[in-house]
ROKELUM-712774 format. One line per field, with one value per atom (N, C-alpha, C): residue in one letter; atom name; x negated, y negated, z. Coordinates in nm, 3 decimals. Layout:
! ROKELUM-712774
tiro = A:...
dolum = CA:...
xx = X:...
yy = Y:...
zz = Z:...
***
This chain:
! ROKELUM-712774
tiro = M:M:M:A:A:A:D:D:D:P:P:P:A:A:A:P:P:P:L:L:L:A:A:A:P:P:P:G:G:G:W:W:W:A:A:A:V:V:V:S:S:S:R:R:R:W:W:W:F:F:F:N:N:N:A:A:A:G:G:G:D:D:D:G:G:G:L:L:L:S:S:S:L:L:L:Q:Q:Q:A:A:A:L:L:L:R:R:R:G:G:G:R:R:R:V:V:V:V:V:V:F:F:F:V:V:V:H:H:H:A:A:A:F:F:F:Q:Q:Q:M:M:M:L:L:L:C:C:C:P:P:P:A:A:A:C:C:C:V:V:V:Q:Q:Q:H:H:H:A:A:A:V:V:V:P:P:P:Q:Q:Q:S:S:S:L:L:L:K:K:K:V:V:V:A:A:A:A:A:A:A:A:A:F:F:F:A:A:A:S:S:S:T:T:T:D:D:D:L:L:L:A:A:A:V:V:V:V:V:V:G:G:G:L:L:L:H:H:H:T:T:T:V:V:V:F:F:F:E:E:E:H:H:H:H:H:H:H:H:H:A:A:A:M:M:M:G:G:G:P:P:P:E:E:E:A:A:A:L:L:L:Q:Q:Q:V:V:V:Y:Y:Y:L:L:L:R:R:R:E:E:E:N:N:N:R:R:R:I:I:I:G:G:G:Y:Y:Y:P:P:P:V:V:V:G:G:G:V:V:V:D:D:D:A:A:A:H:H:H:R:R:R:G:G:G:G:G:G:D:D:D:P:P:P:E:E:E:A:A:A:Q:Q:Q:P:P:P:L:L:L:P:P:P:L:L:L:T:T:T:M:M:M:Q:Q:Q:A:A:A:Y:Y:Y:A:A:A:M:M:M:Q:Q:Q:G:G:G:T:T:T:P:P:P:T:T:T:L:L:L:V:V:V:L:L:L:I:I:I:D:D:D:R:R:R:G:G:G:G:G:G:R:R:R:L:L:L:R:R:R:R:R:R:Q:Q:Q:V:V:V:F:F:F:G:G:G:L:L:L:V:V:V:D:D:D:D:D:D:L:L:L:R:R:R:L:L:L:G:G:G:A:A:A:E:E:E:I:I:I:A:A:A:T:T:T:L:L:L:L:L:L:A:A:A:E:E:E:P:P:P:A:A:A
dolum = N:CA:C:N:CA:C:N:CA:C:N:CA:C:N:CA:C:N:CA:C:N:CA:C:N:CA:C:N:CA:C:N:CA:C:N:CA:C:N:CA:C:N:CA:C:N:CA:C:N:CA:C:N:CA:C:N:CA:C:N:CA:C:N:CA:C:N:CA:C:N:CA:C:N:CA:C:N:CA:C:N:CA:C:N:CA:C:N:CA:C:N:CA:C:N:CA:C:N:CA:C:N:CA:C:N:CA:C:N:CA:C:N:CA:C:N:CA:C:N:CA:C:N:CA:C:N:CA:C:N:CA:C:N:CA:C:N:CA:C:N:CA:C:N:CA:C:N:CA:C:N:CA:C:N:CA:C:N:CA:C:N:CA:C:N:CA:C:N:CA:C:N:CA:C:N:CA:C:N:CA:C:N:CA:C:N:CA:C:N:CA:C:N:CA:C:N:CA:C:N:CA:C:N:CA:C:N:CA:C:N:CA:C:N:CA:C:N:CA:C:N:CA:C:N:CA:C:N:CA:C:N:CA:C:N:CA:C:N:CA:C:N:CA:C:N:CA:C:N:CA:C:N:CA:C:N:CA:C:N:CA:C:N:CA:C:N:CA:C:N:CA:C:N:CA:C:N:CA:C:N:CA:C:N:CA:C:N:CA:C:N:CA:C:N:CA:C:N:CA:C:N:CA:C:N:CA:C:N:CA:C:N:CA:C:N:CA:C:N:CA:C:N:CA:C:N:CA:C:N:CA:C:N:CA:C:N:CA:C:N:CA:C:N:CA:C:N:CA:C:N:CA:C:N:CA:C:N:CA:C:N:CA:C:N:CA:C:N:CA:C:N:CA:C:N:CA:C:N:CA:C:N:CA:C:N:CA:C:N:CA:C:N:CA:C:N:CA:C:N:CA:C:N:CA:C:N:CA:C:N:CA:C:N:CA:C:N:CA:C:N:CA:C:N:CA:C:N:CA:C:N:CA:C:N:CA:C:N:CA:C:N:CA:C:N:CA:C:N:CA:C:N:CA:C:N:CA:C:N:CA:C:N:CA:C:N:CA:C:N:CA:C:N:CA:C:N:CA:C:N:CA:C:N:CA:C:N:CA:C:N:CA:C:N:CA:C:N:CA:C:N:CA:C:N:CA:C:N:CA:C:N:CA:C:N:CA:C:N:CA:C:N:CA:C:N:CA:C:N:CA:C:N:CA:C:N:CA:C:N:CA:C:N:CA:C:N:CA:C:N:CA:C:N:CA:C:N:CA:C:N:CA:C:N:CA:C
xx = 3.577:3.431:3.354:3.242:3.127:3.112:3.080:3.056:2.907:2.928:2.795:2.672:2.547:2.422:2.439:2.356:2.346:2.266:2.297:2.216:2.085:1.951:1.833:1.805:1.740:1.701:1.600:1.610:1.498:1.376:1.254:1.115:1.089:0.966:0.941:0.764:0.722:0.616:0.533:0.403:0.341:0.257:0.224:0.128:0.152:0.168:0.183:0.037:0.004:-0.086:-0.034:-0.094:-0.038:0.101:0.173:0.305:0.347:0.233:0.241:0.301:0.417:0.488:0.534:0.539:0.575:0.701:0.773:0.865:0.967:1.097:1.181:1.297:1.331:1.416:1.560:1.622:1.702:1.672:1.566:1.525:1.504:1.469:1.484:1.588:1.718:1.857:1.855:1.927:1.937:1.834:1.733:1.648:1.606:1.557:1.523:1.403:1.391:1.267:1.192:1.096:0.994:0.893:0.912:0.836:0.758:0.605:0.550:0.480:0.476:0.418:0.304:0.194:0.071:0.006:-0.123:-0.225:-0.360:-0.453:-0.577:-0.657:-0.638:-0.714:-0.675:-0.560:-0.475:-0.527:-0.558:-0.602:-0.496:-0.371:-0.292:-0.243:-0.272:-0.222:-0.329:-0.463:-0.567:-0.557:-0.567:-0.554:-0.454:-0.309:-0.199:-0.107:-0.055:0.031:-0.016:-0.152:-0.162:-0.191:-0.259:-0.296:-0.132:-0.072:0.074:0.150:0.109:0.208:0.138:0.027:-0.070:0.022:0.004:0.089:0.213:0.284:0.452:0.432:0.344:0.346:0.318:0.192:0.194:0.279:0.322:0.474:0.579:0.589:0.740:0.719:0.605:0.578:0.667:0.716:0.807:0.931:0.979:1.085:1.120:1.213:1.266:1.245:1.143:1.121:1.027:1.035:0.934:0.888:0.755:0.675:0.613:0.643:0.598:0.508:0.396:0.344:0.350:0.363:0.391:0.275:0.171:0.066:0.143:0.159:0.266:0.166:0.087:-0.046:0.009:0.038:0.049:-0.083:-0.165:-0.304:-0.396:-0.521:-0.635:-0.640:-0.564:-0.522:-0.649:-0.755:-0.871:-0.961:-0.945:-1.022:-0.939:-0.793:-0.723:-0.646:-0.725:-0.684:-0.657:-0.594:-0.520:-0.692:-0.811:-0.934:-0.952:-0.967:-1.024:-0.911:-0.782:-0.680:-0.710:-0.742:-0.775:-0.874:-0.980:-1.108:-1.042:-0.973:-0.921:-0.852:-0.750:-0.673:-0.750:-0.858:-0.945:-1.003:-1.085:-1.162:-1.084:-0.934:-0.879:-0.781:-0.818:-0.741:-0.576:-0.507:-0.409:-0.346:-0.245:-0.193:-0.063:-0.001:0.153:0.153:0.249:0.276:0.245:0.169:0.177:0.181:0.246:0.290:0.235:0.202:0.155:0.248:0.314:0.414:0.385:0.484:0.447:0.481:0.453:0.473:0.523:0.598:0.697:0.562:0.617:0.525:0.371:0.363:0.230:0.115:0.141:0.046:0.076:-0.012:0.001:-0.048:-0.105:-0.181:-0.053:0.024:0.169:0.277:0.277:0.384:0.345:0.268:0.198:0.299:0.425:0.496:0.523:0.474:0.568:0.710:0.752:0.892:0.956:0.906:0.976:0.959:0.849:0.872:0.980:1.023:1.112:1.234:1.225:1.380:1.428:1.328:1.382:1.354:1.310:1.277:1.200:1.092:0.981:0.885:0.852:0.789:0.634:0.606:0.477:0.409:0.311:0.236:0.192:0.197:0.284:0.452:0.487:0.629:0.676:0.770:0.832:0.973:1.010:1.147:1.196:1.304:1.382:1.471:1.502:1.640:1.691:1.816:1.881:1.913:1.951:1.962:2.081:2.178:2.263:2.211:2.092:1.989:2.013:2.072:2.088:1.989:1.951:1.860:1.919:1.862:1.859:1.779:1.684:1.602:1.454:1.451:1.325:1.274:1.120:1.060:0.923:0.899:0.783:0.718:0.550:0.483:0.447:0.456:0.422:0.552:0.574:0.657:0.576:0.639:0.585:0.596:0.498:0.499:0.630:0.622:0.748:0.861:0.902:1.017:1.027:0.938:0.964:0.989:0.942:0.957:1.083:1.174:1.287:1.405:1.354:1.471:1.444:1.349:1.329:1.388:1.393:1.465:1.603:1.662:1.809:1.841:1.771:1.830:1.799:1.693:1.717:1.828:1.879:1.958:2.116:2.097:2.241:2.313:2.426:2.443:2.429:2.408:2.371:2.528
yy = 1.531:1.523:1.435:1.475:1.379:1.241:1.165:1.014:1.052:0.948:0.950:0.888:0.924:0.872:0.723:0.655:0.506:0.434:0.340:0.290:0.246:0.289:0.284:0.128:0.045:-0.088:-0.082:-0.204:-0.257:-0.285:-0.316:-0.286:-0.456:-0.491:-0.602:-0.585:-0.612:-0.569:-0.726:-0.761:-0.853:-0.855:-0.746:-0.707:-0.577:-0.543:-0.439:-0.433:-0.281:-0.239:-0.104:-0.103:0.005:-0.020:-0.160:-0.184:-0.288:-0.350:-0.484:-0.589:-0.647:-0.768:-0.685:-0.612:-0.548:-0.477:-0.419:-0.339:-0.320:-0.291:-0.305:-0.159:-0.132:-0.034:-0.048:-0.175:-0.189:-0.143:-0.175:-0.158:-0.028:0.077:0.213:0.301:0.213:0.280:0.354:0.475:0.585:0.702:0.643:0.771:0.817:0.924:0.958:0.901:0.874:0.806:0.842:0.916:0.972:0.842:0.817:0.727:0.786:0.765:0.801:0.689:0.643:0.553:0.599:0.526:0.570:0.463:0.509:0.424:0.476:0.425:0.463:0.524:0.480:0.541:0.650:0.700:0.776:0.905:0.997:1.111:1.227:1.237:1.313:1.227:1.147:1.079:1.112:1.087:1.127:1.279:1.360:1.523:1.594:1.512:1.582:1.490:1.397:1.285:1.256:1.190:1.151:1.261:1.362:1.470:1.537:1.549:1.565:1.511:1.351:1.285:1.307:1.293:1.346:1.477:1.581:1.687:1.681:1.583:1.547:1.499:1.373:1.274:1.405:1.465:1.583:1.639:1.717:1.852:1.769:1.654:1.593:1.477:1.501:1.395:1.369:1.515:1.492:1.468:1.419:1.426:1.254:1.220:1.085:1.063:1.139:1.117:1.000:0.886:0.783:0.802:0.821:0.819:0.682:0.640:0.526:0.512:0.467:0.472:0.327:0.338:0.202:0.230:0.119:0.096:0.006:0.101:0.060:0.071:-0.075:-0.108:-0.156:-0.083:-0.128:-0.142:-0.062:-0.083:-0.119:-0.174:-0.173:-0.273:-0.362:-0.441:-0.508:-0.550:-0.607:-0.501:-0.390:-0.290:-0.229:-0.246:-0.195:-0.311:-0.423:-0.493:-0.473:-0.555:-0.514:-0.496:-0.528:-0.511:-0.378:-0.358:-0.209:-0.101:-0.158:-0.068:-0.049:-0.126:-0.135:-0.022:-0.030:0.055:0.226:0.217:0.364:0.415:0.306:0.379:0.413:0.326:0.415:0.505:0.504:0.641:0.720:0.735:0.884:0.869:0.825:0.835:0.823:0.743:0.703:0.626:0.665:0.561:0.527:0.586:0.532:0.419:0.362:0.189:0.257:0.131:0.134:-0.025:-0.057:-0.170:-0.197:-0.298:-0.347:-0.400:-0.289:-0.357:-0.479:-0.583:-0.722:-0.738:-0.837:-0.867:-1.009:-0.992:-1.146:-1.300:-1.341:-1.455:-1.461:-1.318:-1.258:-1.260:-1.256:-1.267:-1.116:-1.010:-0.879:-0.892:-1.023:-1.010:-1.054:-1.134:-1.203:-1.095:-1.020:-0.898:-0.791:-0.692:-0.595:-0.466:-0.466:-0.390:-0.411:-0.381:-0.449:-0.426:-0.536:-0.550:-0.386:-0.349:-0.249:-0.120:-0.101:-0.028:-0.003:-0.163:-0.188:-0.139:-0.195:-0.193:-0.015:0.064:0.208:0.264:0.183:0.249:0.347:0.361:0.434:0.444:0.587:0.601:0.594:0.605:0.568:0.617:0.666:0.740:0.850:0.953:0.945:0.960:0.890:0.906:0.910:1.027:1.052:1.024:0.952:0.911:0.937:1.019:1.047:0.952:0.907:0.824:0.880:0.900:0.940:0.855:0.862:0.812:0.684:0.691:0.583:0.492:0.513:0.437:0.443:0.579:0.620:0.702:0.690:0.749:0.888:0.963:1.109:1.227:1.158:1.219:1.117:1.134:1.050:1.140:1.157:1.254:1.193:1.179:1.127:1.247:1.286:1.355:1.460:1.580:1.661:1.743:1.770:1.837:1.948:2.060:2.185:2.160:2.174:2.147:2.225:2.341:2.414:2.376:2.314:2.275:2.121:2.049:1.923:1.943:2.023:2.050:2.086:2.177:2.225:2.094:2.020:1.903:1.806:1.750:1.693:1.741:1.851:1.930:1.928:1.946:1.938:1.798:1.701:1.572:1.546:1.579:1.581:1.627:1.736:1.809:1.735:1.632:1.602:1.504:1.471:1.388:1.244:1.146:0.999:0.938
zz = -0.341:-0.379:-0.337:-0.316:-0.223:-0.298:-0.190:-0.238:-0.324:-0.429:-0.514:-0.431:-0.485:-0.437:-0.443:-0.343:-0.355:-0.451:-0.488:-0.646:-0.555:-0.615:-0.579:-0.550:-0.470:-0.445:-0.551:-0.611:-0.711:-0.650:-0.763:-0.662:-0.661:-0.570:-0.554:-0.561:-0.699:-0.723:-0.772:-0.718:-0.725:-0.827:-0.888:-1.019:-1.074:-1.200:-1.270:-1.346:-1.345:-1.455:-1.513:-1.643:-1.776:-1.772:-1.766:-1.790:-1.869:-1.950:-2.042:-1.942:-1.983:-1.904:-1.784:-1.728:-1.618:-1.665:-1.546:-1.570:-1.411:-1.502:-1.348:-1.372:-1.252:-1.237:-1.328:-1.351:-1.440:-1.600:-1.613:-1.754:-1.797:-1.671:-1.702:-1.685:-1.676:-1.660:-1.798:-1.744:-1.853:-1.862:-1.786:-1.772:-1.643:-1.613:-1.489:-1.454:-1.330:-1.285:-1.177:-1.192:-1.066:-1.040:-0.887:-0.840:-0.717:-0.740:-0.590:-0.542:-0.438:-0.348:-0.285:-0.309:-0.260:-0.209:-0.139:-0.112:-0.152:-0.214:-0.282:-0.167:-0.042:0.074:0.138:0.120:0.219:0.155:0.238:0.206:0.141:0.189:0.139:0.002:-0.035:-0.146:-0.254:-0.212:-0.308:-0.328:-0.228:-0.242:-0.295:-0.300:-0.325:-0.432:-0.368:-0.440:-0.604:-0.579:-0.726:-0.825:-0.773:-0.879:-0.918:-0.830:-0.859:-0.979:-0.959:-1.040:-1.137:-1.182:-1.306:-1.348:-1.295:-1.359:-1.421:-1.326:-1.365:-1.504:-1.508:-1.643:-1.778:-1.720:-1.836:-1.875:-1.764:-1.805:-1.851:-1.806:-1.869:-1.975:-2.039:-2.133:-2.249:-2.312:-2.415:-2.367:-2.256:-2.183:-2.197:-2.144:-2.104:-1.987:-1.884:-1.750:-1.744:-1.662:-1.645:-1.497:-1.528:-1.391:-1.362:-1.242:-1.199:-1.061:-1.036:-0.911:-0.832:-0.714:-0.642:-0.534:-0.519:-0.477:-0.326:-0.231:-0.125:0.009:0.032:0.086:0.239:0.347:0.487:0.577:0.554:0.642:0.554:0.591:0.533:0.411:0.430:0.307:0.223:0.286:0.247:0.182:0.199:0.097:-0.029:-0.032:-0.143:-0.212:-0.236:-0.364:-0.458:-0.540:-0.713:-0.757:-0.775:-0.798:-0.808:-0.671:-0.638:-0.705:-0.697:-0.766:-0.915:-0.980:-1.116:-1.132:-1.071:-1.093:-1.042:-0.919:-0.892:-1.028:-1.067:-1.201:-1.293:-1.349:-1.457:-1.428:-1.276:-1.283:-1.264:-1.218:-1.204:-1.318:-1.423:-1.562:-1.561:-1.480:-1.434:-1.548:-1.617:-1.751:-1.747:-1.661:-1.646:-1.570:-1.572:-1.487:-1.343:-1.275:-1.136:-1.096:-1.007:-0.932:-0.816:-0.768:-0.656:-0.569:-0.482:-0.372:-0.331:-0.336:-0.294:-0.153:-0.071:0.042:0.060:0.154:0.210:0.219:0.106:0.096:0.049:0.013:-0.040:0.040:0.151:0.262:0.349:0.315:0.380:0.544:0.542:0.751:0.804:0.745:0.837:0.819:0.693:0.734:0.650:0.744:0.667:0.598:0.609:0.533:0.401:0.317:0.175:0.150:0.078:0.059:0.001:-0.092:-0.173:-0.051:0.020:0.116:0.227:0.274:0.368:0.258:0.148:0.119:0.096:0.111:0.059:0.228:0.327:0.455:0.433:0.365:0.346:0.481:0.550:0.662:0.648:0.528:0.502:0.362:0.346:0.232:0.266:0.107:0.007:0.056:-0.041:-0.039:-0.189:-0.213:-0.334:-0.356:-0.482:-0.492:-0.608:-0.629:-0.767:-0.766:-0.876:-0.914:-1.048:-1.052:-1.179:-1.269:-1.380:-1.495:-1.462:-1.384:-1.339:-1.211:-1.217:-1.108:-0.994:-0.952:-0.803:-0.740:-0.594:-0.546:-0.482:-0.599:-0.555:-0.435:-0.440:-0.336:-0.298:-0.163:-0.104:0.003:-0.028:0.075:0.086:0.239:0.304:0.298:0.242:0.286:0.135:0.166:0.020:-0.018:-0.134:-0.199:-0.293:-0.285:-0.356:-0.481:-0.597:-0.760:-0.819:-0.782:-0.843:-0.805:-0.677:-0.640:-0.686:-0.711:-0.756:-0.891:-0.983:-1.108:-1.143:-1.041:-1.073:-1.056:-0.962:-0.925:-1.048:-1.092:-1.220:-1.319:-1.346:-1.478:-1.452:-1.321:-1.275:-1.310:-1.291:-1.294:-1.456:-1.500:-1.699:-1.740:-1.685:-1.755:-1.737:-1.645:-1.604:-1.710:-1.773:-1.844:-1.789:-1.896:-1.835:-1.767
***
């Protein structure tokens, strides 16, 4: 039998939007989790990943899939702060939880790569992450994923027992 997938690392988030007091991967245990790491000034994120995440949220709204955005800024920090992100989320009608990936010591200039991005060894944005009900990292993709393939992968994870 193949080794089980590794547990997904927790998230280091400095601020949450659309999540009340915040959110943790541990709190979502028992649910399938779709995470999309994005930057609001990333062309592939704006044109494909964010619209895809909105389609996923709508298509799986009646399931126990948790859709979570992670604003993972590793460049142009001055232009993509929390205030600008709040406007971006409102303008794009993004209602699912979105966390701001934290930087060591809170200083993006001292450490440009955010902590969750480092923990997942992300190559950039957009990055898509699928986590199963047991908290195991089942898929991580840098770049674009076909909508139909992604829907099938999510449906497969949702059909698995807890």
